[in-house]
Biopython code that builds the backbone (N, CA, C, O; Angstrom):
import numpy as np
from Bio.PDB.StructureBuilder import StructureBuilder

atoms = [
    (1, "UNK", "N", (-15.644, 4.597, 15.735)),
    (1, "UNK", "CA", (-14.322, 5.124, 16.014)),
    (1, "UNK", "C", (-13.359, 4.621, 14.940)),
    (1, "UNK", "O", (-13.282, 3.414, 14.706)),
    (2, "UNK", "N", (-12.628, 5.512, 14.286)),
    (2, "UNK", "CA", (-11.714, 5.073, 13.224)),
    (2, "UNK", "C", (-10.512, 4.307, 13.789)),
    (2, "UNK", "O", (-10.100, 4.518, 14.930)),
    (3, "UNK", "N", (-9.973, 3.427, 12.974)),
    (3, "UNK", "CA", (-8.799, 2.662, 13.379)),
    (3, "UNK", "C", (-7.591, 3.584, 13.449)),
    (3, "UNK", "O", (-7.429, 4.441, 12.582)),
    (4, "UNK", "N", (-6.737, 3.430, 14.461)),
    (4, "UNK", "CA", (-5.525, 4.231, 14.523)),
    (4, "UNK", "C", (-4.530, 3.748, 13.459)),
    (4, "UNK", "O", (-4.072, 2.606, 13.502)),
    (5, "UNK", "N", (-4.211, 4.611, 12.525)),
    (5, "UNK", "CA", (-3.289, 4.239, 11.450)),
    (5, "UNK", "C", (-2.032, 5.082, 11.535)),
    (5, "UNK", "O", (-2.032, 6.171, 12.109)),
    (6, "UNK", "N", (-0.977, 4.569, 10.964)),
    (6, "UNK", "CA", (0.305, 5.248, 10.934)),
    (6, "UNK", "C", (0.798, 5.261, 9.491)),
    (6, "UNK", "O", (0.636, 4.283, 8.762)),
    (7, "UNK", "N", (1.394, 6.365, 9.091)),
    (7, "UNK", "CA", (1.949, 6.478, 7.744)),
    (7, "UNK", "C", (3.423, 6.847, 7.875)),
    (7, "UNK", "O", (3.758, 8.031, 7.909)),
    (8, "UNK", "N", (4.328, 5.835, 7.951)),
    (8, "UNK", "CA", (5.759, 6.112, 8.121)),
    (8, "UNK", "C", (6.336, 6.905, 6.952)),
    (8, "UNK", "O", (5.828, 6.847, 5.832)),
    (9, "UNK", "N", (7.398, 7.639, 7.231)),
    (9, "UNK", "CA", (8.052, 8.476, 6.216)),
    (9, "UNK", "C", (8.580, 7.626, 5.069)),
    (9, "UNK", "O", (8.567, 8.073, 3.922)),
    (10, "UNK", "N", (9.044, 6.415, 5.348)),
    (10, "UNK", "CA", (9.591, 5.540, 4.317)),
    (10, "UNK", "C", (8.536, 5.177, 3.275)),
    (10, "UNK", "O", (8.877, 4.845, 2.140)),
    (11, "UNK", "N", (7.265, 5.236, 3.650)),
    (11, "UNK", "CA", (6.202, 4.848, 2.739)),
    (11, "UNK", "C", (5.946, 5.872, 1.658)),
    (11, "UNK", "O", (5.140, 5.615, 0.764)),
    (12, "UNK", "N", (6.605, 7.036, 1.700)),
    (12, "UNK", "CA", (6.461, 8.019, 0.632)),
    (12, "UNK", "C", (7.100, 7.527, -0.670)),
    (12, "UNK", "O", (6.781, 8.028, -1.748)),
    (13, "UNK", "N", (7.994, 6.554, -0.568)),
    (13, "UNK", "CA", (8.679, 6.012, -1.731)),
    (13, "UNK", "C", (8.011, 4.752, -2.267)),
    (13, "UNK", "O", (8.550, 4.091, -3.154)),
    (14, "UNK", "N", (6.831, 4.416, -1.727)),
    (14, "UNK", "CA", (6.152, 3.164, -2.042)),
    (14, "UNK", "C", (4.743, 3.469, -2.531)),
    (14, "UNK", "O", (4.099, 4.395, -2.039)),
    (15, "UNK", "N", (4.259, 2.687, -3.506)),
    (15, "UNK", "CA", (2.872, 2.803, -3.964)),
    (15, "UNK", "C", (2.023, 1.849, -3.135)),
    (15, "UNK", "O", (2.119, 0.631, -3.284)),
    (16, "UNK", "N", (1.186, 2.412, -2.256)),
    (16, "UNK", "CA", (0.449, 1.584, -1.306)),
    (16, "UNK", "C", (-0.984, 1.304, -1.715)),
    (16, "UNK", "O", (-1.555, 0.320, -1.245)),
    (17, "UNK", "N", (-1.577, 2.093, -2.541)),
    (17, "UNK", "CA", (-2.964, 1.871, -2.913)),
    (17, "UNK", "C", (-3.926, 2.071, -1.756)),
    (17, "UNK", "O", (-4.954, 1.397, -1.683)),
    (18, "UNK", "N", (-3.607, 2.994, -0.846)),
    (18, "UNK", "CA", (-4.494, 3.276, 0.268)),
    (18, "UNK", "C", (-4.238, 2.473, 1.521)),
    (18, "UNK", "O", (-4.891, 2.713, 2.537)),
    (19, "UNK", "N", (-3.329, 1.542, 1.493)),
    (19, "UNK", "CA", (-3.042, 0.730, 2.671)),
    (19, "UNK", "C", (-2.088, 1.473, 3.590)),
    (19, "UNK", "O", (-1.255, 2.259, 3.137)),
    (20, "UNK", "N", (-2.220, 1.215, 4.893)),
    (20, "UNK", "CA", (-1.364, 1.847, 5.894)),
    (20, "UNK", "C", (-1.027, 0.843, 6.987)),
    (20, "UNK", "O", (-1.531, -0.280, 7.001)),
    (21, "UNK", "N", (-0.174, 1.267, 7.892)),
    (21, "UNK", "CA", (0.139, 0.481, 9.068)),
    (21, "UNK", "C", (-0.984, 0.711, 10.072)),
    (21, "UNK", "O", (-1.318, 1.854, 10.385)),
    (22, "UNK", "N", (-1.572, -0.387, 10.582)),
    (22, "UNK", "CA", (-2.648, -0.291, 11.562)),
    (22, "UNK", "C", (-2.102, -0.707, 12.918)),
    (22, "UNK", "O", (-1.448, -1.741, 13.054)),
    (23, "UNK", "N", (-2.379, 0.107, 13.901)),
    (23, "UNK", "CA", (-1.889, -0.124, 15.251)),
    (23, "UNK", "C", (-3.047, -0.591, 16.123)),
    (23, "UNK", "O", (-4.142, -0.032, 16.056)),
    (24, "UNK", "N", (-2.813, -1.603, 16.932)),
    (24, "UNK", "CA", (-3.869, -2.108, 17.797)),
    (24, "UNK", "C", (-3.327, -3.088, 18.821)),
    (24, "UNK", "O", (-2.130, -3.115, 19.106)),
    (25, "UNK", "N", (-4.218, -3.885, 19.363)),
    (25, "UNK", "CA", (-3.843, -4.891, 20.341)),
    (25, "UNK", "C", (-4.323, -6.253, 19.874)),
    (25, "UNK", "O", (-5.331, -6.377, 19.179)),
    (26, "UNK", "N", (-3.584, -7.256, 20.268)),
    (26, "UNK", "CA", (-3.921, -8.623, 19.884)),
    (26, "UNK", "C", (-3.934, -9.480, 21.153)),
    (26, "UNK", "O", (-3.048, -9.374, 22.001)),
    (27, "UNK", "N", (-4.940, -10.314, 21.261)),
    (27, "UNK", "CA", (-5.023, -11.234, 22.393)),
    (27, "UNK", "C", (-4.649, -12.607, 21.864)),
    (27, "UNK", "O", (-5.445, -13.249, 21.179)),
    (28, "UNK", "N", (-3.449, -13.058, 22.174)),
    (28, "UNK", "CA", (-2.940, -14.300, 21.606)),
    (28, "UNK", "C", (-3.508, -15.536, 22.297)),
    (28, "UNK", "O", (-3.723, -16.561, 21.651)),
    (29, "UNK", "N", (-3.748, -15.447, 23.580)),
    (29, "UNK", "CA", (-4.331, -16.561, 24.330)),
    (29, "UNK", "C", (-5.483, -16.017, 25.162)),
    (29, "UNK", "O", (-5.460, -14.863, 25.591)),
    (30, "UNK", "N", (-6.483, -16.849, 25.387)),
    (30, "UNK", "CA", (-7.674, -16.376, 26.090)),
    (30, "UNK", "C", (-7.399, -16.010, 27.544)),
    (30, "UNK", "O", (-8.104, -15.167, 28.099)),
    (31, "UNK", "N", (-6.406, -16.610, 28.171)),
    (31, "UNK", "CA", (-6.128, -16.329, 29.576)),
    (31, "UNK", "C", (-5.030, -15.282, 29.765)),
    (31, "UNK", "O", (-4.604, -15.037, 30.894)),
    (32, "UNK", "N", (-4.577, -14.674, 28.702)),
    (32, "UNK", "CA", (-3.496, -13.674, 28.778)),
    (32, "UNK", "C", (-4.034, -12.284, 28.472)),
    (32, "UNK", "O", (-5.147, -12.122, 27.972)),
    (33, "UNK", "N", (-3.230, -11.307, 28.779)),
    (33, "UNK", "CA", (-3.593, -9.916, 28.483)),
    (33, "UNK", "C", (-3.353, -9.604, 27.015)),
    (33, "UNK", "O", (-2.649, -10.334, 26.317)),
    (34, "UNK", "N", (-3.939, -8.524, 26.564)),
    (34, "UNK", "CA", (-3.707, -8.076, 25.188)),
    (34, "UNK", "C", (-2.289, -7.526, 25.067)),
    (34, "UNK", "O", (-1.753, -6.953, 26.016)),
    (35, "UNK", "N", (-1.694, -7.703, 23.903)),
    (35, "UNK", "CA", (-0.352, -7.173, 23.649)),
    (35, "UNK", "C", (-0.426, -6.232, 22.449)),
    (35, "UNK", "O", (-1.221, -6.460, 21.538)),
    (36, "UNK", "N", (0.402, -5.163, 22.436)),
    (36, "UNK", "CA", (0.402, -4.256, 21.293)),
    (36, "UNK", "C", (0.830, -4.984, 20.018)),
    (36, "UNK", "O", (1.688, -5.866, 20.049)),
    (37, "UNK", "N", (0.224, -4.600, 18.911)),
    (37, "UNK", "CA", (0.528, -5.264, 17.640)),
    (37, "UNK", "C", (0.375, -4.263, 16.499)),
    (37, "UNK", "O", (-0.489, -3.388, 16.549)),
    (38, "UNK", "N", (1.201, -4.389, 15.486)),
    (38, "UNK", "CA", (1.117, -3.572, 14.279)),
    (38, "UNK", "C", (0.854, -4.485, 13.089)),
    (38, "UNK", "O", (1.532, -5.498, 12.923)),
    (39, "UNK", "N", (-0.121, -4.135, 12.264)),
    (39, "UNK", "CA", (-0.389, -4.843, 11.021)),
    (39, "UNK", "C", (0.184, -4.006, 9.894)),
    (39, "UNK", "O", (-0.193, -2.847, 9.715)),
    (40, "UNK", "N", (1.101, -4.597, 9.130)),
    (40, "UNK", "CA", (1.836, -3.882, 8.086)),
    (40, "UNK", "C", (1.495, -4.504, 6.739)),
    (40, "UNK", "O", (1.466, -5.730, 6.623)),
    (41, "UNK", "N", (1.233, -3.676, 5.700)),
    (41, "UNK", "CA", (0.947, -4.255, 4.385)),
    (41, "UNK", "C", (2.176, -4.967, 3.822)),
    (41, "UNK", "O", (3.310, -4.553, 4.059)),
    (42, "UNK", "N", (1.934, -6.039, 3.075)),
    (42, "UNK", "CA", (3.037, -6.752, 2.432)),
    (42, "UNK", "C", (3.460, -5.979, 1.190)),
    (42, "UNK", "O", (2.626, -5.573, 0.381)),
    (43, "UNK", "N", (4.742, -5.785, 1.053)),
    (43, "UNK", "CA", (5.287, -5.021, -0.065)),
    (43, "UNK", "C", (5.992, -5.946, -1.030)),
    (43, "UNK", "O", (6.635, -6.914, -0.623)),
    (44, "UNK", "N", (5.867, -5.643, -2.317)),
    (44, "UNK", "CA", (6.475, -6.440, -3.382)),
    (44, "UNK", "C", (7.191, -5.513, -4.347)),
    (44, "UNK", "O", (6.743, -4.393, -4.594)),
    (45, "UNK", "N", (8.299, -5.981, -4.889)),
    (45, "UNK", "CA", (8.963, -5.226, -5.958)),
    (45, "UNK", "C", (8.328, -5.668, -7.267)),
    (45, "UNK", "O", (8.217, -6.861, -7.550)),
    (46, "UNK", "N", (7.911, -4.680, -8.065)),
    (46, "UNK", "CA", (7.246, -4.972, -9.322)),
    (46, "UNK", "C", (7.716, -3.978, -10.379)),
    (46, "UNK", "O", (8.361, -2.975, -10.071)),
    (47, "UNK", "N", (7.382, -4.274, -11.612)),
    (47, "UNK", "CA", (7.698, -3.374, -12.719)),
    (47, "UNK", "C", (6.384, -2.947, -13.350)),
    (47, "UNK", "O", (5.555, -3.784, -13.706)),
    (48, "UNK", "N", (6.197, -1.633, -13.488)),
    (48, "UNK", "CA", (5.003, -1.095, -14.135)),
    (48, "UNK", "C", (5.450, -0.373, -15.402)),
    (48, "UNK", "O", (6.553, 0.170, -15.467)),
    (49, "UNK", "N", (4.576, -0.378, -16.405)),
    (49, "UNK", "CA", (4.915, 0.228, -17.687)),
    (49, "UNK", "C", (4.181, 1.557, -17.842)),
    (49, "UNK", "O", (2.968, 1.631, -17.645)),
    (50, "UNK", "N", (4.918, 2.595, -18.195)),
    (50, "UNK", "CA", (4.339, 3.905, -18.456)),
    (50, "UNK", "C", (4.319, 4.139, -19.962)),
    (50, "UNK", "O", (5.365, 4.190, -20.611)),
    (51, "UNK", "N", (3.107, 4.281, -20.510)),
    (51, "UNK", "CA", (2.980, 4.541, -21.948)),
    (51, "UNK", "C", (3.444, 5.946, -22.299)),
    (51, "UNK", "O", (3.995, 6.166, -23.378)),
    (52, "UNK", "N", (3.229, 6.891, -21.407)),
    (52, "UNK", "CA", (3.639, 8.275, -21.667)),
    (52, "UNK", "C", (5.156, 8.385, -21.728)),
    (52, "UNK", "O", (5.695, 9.034, -22.624)),
    (53, "UNK", "N", (5.845, 7.759, -20.786)),
    (53, "UNK", "CA", (7.312, 7.792, -20.778)),
    (53, "UNK", "C", (7.916, 6.741, -21.694)),
    (53, "UNK", "O", (9.100, 6.808, -22.027)),
    (54, "UNK", "N", (7.101, 5.763, -22.106)),
    (54, "UNK", "CA", (7.542, 4.669, -22.959)),
    (54, "UNK", "C", (8.700, 3.896, -22.323)),
    (54, "UNK", "O", (9.687, 3.573, -22.984)),
    (55, "UNK", "N", (8.560, 3.607, -21.030)),
    (55, "UNK", "CA", (9.573, 2.801, -20.356)),
    (55, "UNK", "C", (8.970, 2.100, -19.158)),
    (55, "UNK", "O", (7.902, 2.471, -18.669)),
    (56, "UNK", "N", (9.674, 1.080, -18.694)),
    (56, "UNK", "CA", (9.259, 0.331, -17.521)),
    (56, "UNK", "C", (9.887, 0.971, -16.283)),
    (56, "UNK", "O", (11.029, 1.428, -16.311)),
    (57, "UNK", "N", (9.110, 0.991, -15.195)),
    (57, "UNK", "CA", (9.570, 1.609, -13.959)),
    (57, "UNK", "C", (9.502, 0.567, -12.854)),
    (57, "UNK", "O", (8.459, -0.052, -12.641)),
    (58, "UNK", "N", (10.605, 0.372, -12.156)),
    (58, "UNK", "CA", (10.640, -0.544, -11.033)),
    (58, "UNK", "C", (10.075, 0.180, -9.816)),
    (58, "UNK", "O", (10.479, 1.303, -9.515)),
    (59, "UNK", "N", (9.141, -0.462, -9.115)),
    (59, "UNK", "CA", (8.495, 0.180, -7.971)),
    (59, "UNK", "C", (8.185, -0.855, -6.903)),
    (59, "UNK", "O", (8.065, -2.047, -7.184)),
    (60, "UNK", "N", (8.057, -0.376, -5.678)),
    (60, "UNK", "CA", (7.620, -1.219, -4.581)),
    (60, "UNK", "C", (6.132, -0.955, -4.408)),
    (60, "UNK", "O", (5.720, 0.190, -4.220)),
    (61, "UNK", "N", (5.324, -2.008, -4.470)),
    (61, "UNK", "CA", (3.872, -1.868, -4.471)),
    (61, "UNK", "C", (3.237, -2.905, -3.544)),
    (61, "UNK", "O", (3.895, -3.837, -3.081)),
    (62, "UNK", "N", (1.947, -2.720, -3.289)),
    (62, "UNK", "CA", (1.149, -3.722, -2.590)),
    (62, "UNK", "C", (0.269, -4.420, -3.620)),
    (62, "UNK", "O", (0.141, -3.956, -4.753)),
    (63, "UNK", "N", (-0.332, -5.528, -3.226)),
    (63, "UNK", "CA", (-1.251, -6.225, -4.146)),
    (63, "UNK", "C", (-2.427, -5.333, -4.512)),
    (63, "UNK", "O", (-2.887, -5.351, -5.653)),
    (64, "UNK", "N", (-2.912, -4.563, -3.564)),
    (64, "UNK", "CA", (-4.020, -3.648, -3.823)),
    (64, "UNK", "C", (-3.631, -2.633, -4.891)),
    (64, "UNK", "O", (-4.450, -2.290, -5.744)),
    (65, "UNK", "N", (-2.406, -2.154, -4.855)),
    (65, "UNK", "CA", (-1.947, -1.187, -5.848)),
    (65, "UNK", "C", (-1.958, -1.801, -7.247)),
    (65, "UNK", "O", (-2.375, -1.148, -8.204)),
    (66, "UNK", "N", (-1.512, -3.029, -7.371)),
    (66, "UNK", "CA", (-1.532, -3.698, -8.673)),
    (66, "UNK", "C", (-2.969, -3.861, -9.160)),
    (66, "UNK", "O", (-3.244, -3.676, -10.346)),
    (67, "UNK", "N", (-3.902, -4.211, -8.245)),
    (67, "UNK", "CA", (-5.307, -4.319, -8.630)),
    (67, "UNK", "C", (-5.838, -2.987, -9.143)),
    (67, "UNK", "O", (-6.564, -2.951, -10.137)),
    (68, "UNK", "N", (-5.485, -1.900, -8.478)),
    (68, "UNK", "CA", (-5.953, -0.579, -8.910)),
    (68, "UNK", "C", (-5.392, -0.203, -10.279)),
    (68, "UNK", "O", (-6.098, 0.372, -11.107)),
    (69, "UNK", "N", (-4.131, -0.526, -10.515)),
    (69, "UNK", "CA", (-3.527, -0.226, -11.823)),
    (69, "UNK", "C", (-4.254, -0.994, -12.914)),
    (69, "UNK", "O", (-4.496, -0.447, -13.990)),
    (70, "UNK", "N", (-4.609, -2.251, -12.661)),
    (70, "UNK", "CA", (-5.356, -3.040, -13.642)),
    (70, "UNK", "C", (-6.767, -2.496, -13.836)),
    (70, "UNK", "O", (-7.264, -2.458, -14.962)),
    (71, "UNK", "N", (-7.427, -2.068, -12.738)),
    (71, "UNK", "CA", (-8.780, -1.509, -12.848)),
    (71, "UNK", "C", (-8.798, -0.238, -13.688)),
    (71, "UNK", "O", (-9.735, -0.016, -14.455)),
    (72, "UNK", "N", (-7.775, 0.592, -13.549)),
    (72, "UNK", "CA", (-7.696, 1.825, -14.322)),
    (72, "UNK", "C", (-7.071, 1.615, -15.696)),
    (72, "UNK", "O", (-6.851, 2.575, -16.434)),
    (73, "UNK", "N", (-6.791, 0.379, -16.035)),
    (73, "UNK", "CA", (-6.259, -0.007, -17.348)),
    (73, "UNK", "C", (-4.916, 0.651, -17.670)),
    (73, "UNK", "O", (-4.712, 1.169, -18.767)),
    (74, "UNK", "N", (-4.010, 0.620, -16.698)),
    (74, "UNK", "CA", (-2.655, 1.095, -16.932)),
    (74, "UNK", "C", (-2.170, 2.048, -15.853)),
    (74, "UNK", "O", (-2.958, 2.687, -15.156)),
    (75, "UNK", "N", (-0.864, 2.123, -15.736)),
    (75, "UNK", "CA", (-0.220, 2.950, -14.715)),
    (75, "UNK", "C", (-0.485, 4.431, -14.945)),
    (75, "UNK", "O", (-0.775, 5.163, -13.999)),
    (76, "UNK", "N", (-0.389, 4.875, -16.177)),
    (76, "UNK", "CA", (-0.606, 6.296, -16.486)),
    (76, "UNK", "C", (-2.043, 6.716, -16.193)),
    (76, "UNK", "O", (-2.270, 7.784, -15.624)),
    (77, "UNK", "N", (-3.011, 5.892, -16.573)),
    (77, "UNK", "CA", (-4.417, 6.202, -16.282)),
    (77, "UNK", "C", (-4.669, 6.234, -14.787)),
    (77, "UNK", "O", (-5.444, 7.059, -14.303)),
    (78, "UNK", "N", (-4.021, 5.344, -14.054)),
    (78, "UNK", "CA", (-4.170, 5.337, -12.605)),
    (78, "UNK", "C", (-3.681, 6.662, -12.023)),
    (78, "UNK", "O", (-4.364, 7.282, -11.208)),
    (79, "UNK", "N", (-2.495, 7.088, -12.448)),
    (79, "UNK", "CA", (-1.948, 8.343, -11.922)),
    (79, "UNK", "C", (-2.820, 9.533, -12.285)),
    (79, "UNK", "O", (-2.994, 10.439, -11.470)),
    (80, "UNK", "N", (-3.368, 9.547, -13.488)),
    (80, "UNK", "CA", (-4.210, 10.665, -13.902)),
    (80, "UNK", "C", (-5.545, 10.674, -13.153)),
    (80, "UNK", "O", (-6.020, 11.745, -12.775)),
    (81, "UNK", "N", (-6.150, 9.527, -12.932)),
    (81, "UNK", "CA", (-7.452, 9.464, -12.273)),
    (81, "UNK", "C", (-7.365, 9.697, -10.767)),
    (81, "UNK", "O", (-8.224, 10.366, -10.192)),
    (82, "UNK", "N", (-6.350, 9.160, -10.136)),
    (82, "UNK", "CA", (-6.241, 9.271, -8.690)),
    (82, "UNK", "C", (-5.610, 10.594, -8.282)),
    (82, "UNK", "O", (-5.855, 11.079, -7.177)),
    (83, "UNK", "N", (-4.814, 11.176, -9.142)),
    (83, "UNK", "CA", (-4.187, 12.458, -8.837)),
    (83, "UNK", "C", (-2.933, 12.317, -7.995)),
    (83, "UNK", "O", (-2.620, 13.202, -7.199)),
    (84, "UNK", "N", (-2.214, 11.221, -8.159)),
    (84, "UNK", "CA", (-0.972, 11.009, -7.421)),
    (84, "UNK", "C", (0.094, 11.888, -8.029)),
    (84, "UNK", "O", (0.185, 12.029, -9.249)),
    (85, "UNK", "N", (0.895, 12.473, -7.172)),
    (85, "UNK", "CA", (1.970, 13.352, -7.670)),
    (85, "UNK", "C", (3.283, 12.617, -7.676)),
    (85, "UNK", "O", (4.306, 13.184, -8.060)),
]
sb = StructureBuilder()
sb.init_structure("model")
sb.init_model(0)
sb.init_chain("A")
sb.init_seg("    ")
for serial, (resi, resn, name, xyz) in enumerate(atoms, 1):
    if name == "N":
        sb.init_residue(resn, " ", resi, " ")
    sb.init_atom(name, np.array(xyz, "f"), 0.0, 1.0, " ", f" {name:<3s}", serial, name[0])
structure = sb.get_structure()
């Protein structure tokens, strides 16, 4: 069964690298009932360099997104390979 995920509208302005908000339940104490809980990716403000535009772009990203940009050897290559619009 897939995990229930949520993709808030605000996240359209953020580079997430595939991460989403995960909704579930957490049992904090063994003698208590489960409580609803949301796991949210940590967001960071970073600067990425675009060789095509020849300028730096300020963006909100996750650590996973930075790893993907490094794996694809640059922001422009990442956008071209992944097909992000």
